[in-house]
C-alpha positions as CSV (number, residue, x, y, z in Angstrom):
1,M,0.0,0.0,0.0
2,P,1.3,3.4,-0.8
3,R,2.3,5.4,2.3
4,A,4.0,8.6,3.3
5,A,7.8,8.6,3.7
6,P,9.1,7.6,7.1
7,G,9.1,10.5,9.6
8,L,6.6,12.6,7.6
9,A,3.9,13.9,9.9
10,M,1.0,15.0,7.8
11,P,-0.7,18.0,9.3
12,L,-4.4,17.7,10.0
13,A,-6.9,19.8,8.2
14,T,-7.5,21.6,11.5
15,D,-3.8,22.0,12.4
16,P,-2.9,25.7,12.6
17,R,0.8,25.1,12.3
18,P,2.7,26.4,9.2
19,L,2.9,24.2,6.1
20,R,5.9,23.3,4.0
21,I,4.8,23.8,0.4
22,L,6.4,22.9,-2.9
23,L,5.2,25.0,-5.8
24,I,5.0,23.6,-9.4
25,D,5.1,26.2,-12.2
26,D,3.2,24.4,-15.0
27,G,3.0,27.3,-17.5
28,A,0.7,29.8,-15.8
29,R,3.6,31.8,-14.4
30,R,1.7,32.9,-11.3
31,V,3.8,31.2,-8.7
32,G,5.2,34.4,-7.5
33,L,1.8,35.5,-6.4
34,I,1.1,32.2,-4.7
35,R,4.4,32.2,-3.0
36,D,3.9,35.7,-1.6
37,E,0.5,34.9,-0.3
38,L,1.7,31.7,1.3
39,V,4.6,33.5,3.0
40,R,2.2,36.2,4.2
41,Q,0.0,33.5,5.8
42,G,3.0,32.1,7.6
43,H,3.8,29.0,5.5
44,E,7.2,28.0,4.2
45,V,7.7,27.6,0.4
46,V,10.4,25.0,0.3
47,G,11.0,25.2,-3.5
48,V,9.6,26.2,-6.9
49,V,9.9,23.6,-9.7
50,D,9.2,24.3,-13.4
51,L,10.1,20.8,-14.8
52,A,7.5,18.0,-14.4
53,R,10.2,15.3,-14.4
54,V,11.7,16.5,-11.2
55,I,8.5,16.6,-9.2
56,H,9.0,13.3,-7.4
57,D,12.8,13.9,-6.7
58,S,12.0,17.3,-5.4
59,V,9.3,15.9,-3.0
60,L,11.8,13.3,-1.7
61,Q,14.5,15.9,-1.2
62,L,12.4,18.8,0.2
63,R,9.7,16.8,2.0
64,P,6.8,19.3,1.6
65,D,3.5,18.9,3.4
66,V,1.5,20.0,0.4
67,V,2.3,20.4,-3.4
68,I,0.6,23.2,-5.4
69,V,0.5,23.2,-9.2
70,D,-0.2,26.5,-11.0
71,S,-1.2,25.7,-14.6
72,E,-3.2,27.1,-17.5
73,S,-4.1,23.4,-18.2
74,P,-2.3,20.5,-16.6
75,T,0.0,18.9,-19.1
76,R,0.1,15.1,-19.6
77,D,3.7,15.1,-18.4
78,T,2.7,16.8,-15.2
79,L,-0.2,14.6,-14.6
80,E,1.9,11.4,-15.2
81,H,4.4,12.6,-12.6
82,L,1.7,13.6,-10.1
83,A,0.3,10.1,-10.5
84,A,3.7,8.6,-9.7
85,L,4.0,10.8,-6.8
86,S,0.5,9.7,-5.5
87,S,1.6,6.1,-5.8
88,Q,5.1,6.4,-4.3
89,S,5.1,9.4,-1.9
90,P,1.5,10.5,-1.4
91,R,0.6,13.9,0.0
92,P,-2.0,16.6,-0.7
93,V,-1.8,18.1,-4.2
94,V,-3.6,21.3,-5.2
95,V,-4.0,22.4,-8.8
96,F,-4.9,25.9,-9.8
97,T,-6.0,26.1,-13.4
98,E,-7.9,28.0,-16.0
99,D,-9.1,24.8,-17.8
100,D,-12.6,24.0,-16.9
101,R,-13.0,21.1,-19.2
102,D,-14.1,17.8,-17.7
103,D,-11.3,15.6,-19.1
104,P,-8.4,17.4,-17.6
105,M,-10.2,17.5,-14.2
106,R,-11.0,13.8,-14.3
107,Q,-7.4,13.0,-15.3
108,A,-6.1,15.2,-12.4
109,M,-8.3,13.6,-9.8
110,A,-7.3,10.1,-11.2
111,A,-3.6,11.2,-10.7
112,G,-4.3,11.8,-7.0
113,V,-5.0,15.6,-7.0
114,S,-6.8,16.5,-3.8
115,A,-8.2,19.9,-5.0
116,Y,-8.7,21.1,-8.6
117,V,-9.5,24.8,-8.5
118,V,-10.8,26.5,-11.7
119,A,-11.6,30.0,-12.8
120,G,-8.9,32.3,-11.5
121,L,-6.4,32.4,-8.8
122,Q,-7.7,34.3,-5.8
123,P,-4.9,34.5,-3.1
124,Q,-7.5,35.1,-0.3
125,R,-8.9,31.6,-1.0
126,L,-5.5,29.8,-0.5
127,A,-6.1,29.0,3.2
128,S,-9.5,27.4,2.7
129,V,-8.3,25.5,-0.4
130,L,-5.4,24.1,1.5
131,R,-7.7,23.0,4.3
132,V,-10.1,21.2,1.9
133,A,-7.1,19.5,0.1
134,I,-5.7,18.2,3.3
135,A,-9.1,17.0,4.5
136,R,-9.7,15.2,1.3
137,F,-6.2,13.6,1.3
138,E,-6.8,12.4,4.9
139,Q,-10.1,10.9,4.0
140,D,-8.8,9.2,0.9
141,R,-5.8,7.8,2.8
142,A,-8.1,6.4,5.5
143,L,-10.2,4.7,2.9
144,R,-7.1,3.3,1.2
145,E,-5.8,1.9,4.6
146,E,-9.2,0.4,5.4
147,L,-9.3,-1.3,2.0
148,A,-5.8,-2.6,2.4
149,R,-6.7,-4.0,5.9
150,A,-9.8,-5.7,4.5
151,R,-7.8,-7.2,1.6
152,S,-5.1,-8.4,4.1
153,E,-7.7,-9.9,6.4
154,L,-9.3,-11.8,3.5
155,S,-6.0,-13.1,2.3
156,D,-5.1,-14.2,5.9
157,R,-8.5,-16.0,6.1
158,K,-7.8,-17.9,2.9
159,V,-4.4,-18.9,4.0
160,I,-5.7,-20.1,7.4
161,D,-8.6,-22.0,5.8
162,R,-6.1,-23.8,3.4
163,A,-3.8,-24.7,6.4
164,K,-6.7,-26.0,8.4
165,G,-7.8,-28.2,5.5
166,L,-4.2,-29.6,5.2
167,L,-4.1,-30.4,8.9
168,M,-7.6,-31.9,8.8
169,K,-6.6,-34.2,5.9
170,R,-3.2,-35.3,7.2
171,Q,-4.1,-35.7,10.9
172,G,-7.7,-36.8,10.6
173,I,-9.0,-34.0,12.9
174,G,-11.9,-31.6,12.8
175,E,-11.8,-28.0,11.8
176,E,-11.8,-26.6,15.4
177,A,-8.9,-28.9,16.4
178,A,-7.0,-27.9,13.3
179,Y,-7.5,-24.2,14.2
180,A,-6.4,-24.8,17.8
181,L,-3.2,-26.4,16.6
182,L,-2.4,-23.4,14.4
183,R,-3.3,-21.0,17.2
184,K,-1.1,-22.9,19.7
185,S,1.8,-23.0,17.3
186,A,1.5,-19.2,16.7
187,M,1.4,-18.5,20.4
188,D,4.4,-20.7,21.0
189,R,6.4,-18.9,18.3
190,G,5.1,-15.4,18.9
191,L,3.7,-15.2,15.3
192,K,0.3,-14.4,13.8
193,I,-1.8,-17.4,13.0
194,A,-1.7,-16.5,9.3
195,E,2.1,-16.5,9.3
196,V,2.1,-20.0,10.9
197,A,-0.4,-21.1,8.4
198,Q,1.6,-19.8,5.5
199,R,4.7,-21.6,6.8
200,L,2.8,-24.8,7.0
201,L,1.6,-24.4,3.4
202,D,5.1,-23.6,2.2
203,L,6.5,-26.8,3.9
204,A,3.7,-29.1,2.7
205,P,5.4,-30.0,-0.6
206,L,8.6,-31.0,1.3
207,L,6.7,-33.1,3.8
208,G,5.0,-35.1,1.0
């Protein structure tokens, strides 16, 4: 599951502390205005990037809390690199753009953009936009983590069921007794039941 880099403490949407922000100039050439307003609000602009291909490396190096993209219309190159960022080093991403077409917006959201703001850059809206972007990012991350847990639990259940079936067949015991054996083995070894079950399945071909 994609996760934030170790040590990265993502600020909550209600957290008043200053943010570390990376600006991406994707052709609109208004980052100066954004930077000045962010500084006025007490945030730290950790860098300004005008090449899409260095977005991910810049994030790894500068470790911003939020990425802001200023664009007339997000380029395919920028969206591709934002998608890679979302997969490998996710954090809130805000796009300011003049392009109100549906396709670029859908592509941006699919790339992991948290807030897509159309129809003019209004500096006074920055604070509220950042709060919305962080809140949405937190919500999406919670949903991804919940889905990952559900998938892991389902996978564990399948492994345990296969291991129980193997024990039932080889030792001629019932399902409850097979599960009890797995549980005792896990407790004795300080492992999860699913880990013991997987080890048993891995050894089964060697045991004949």
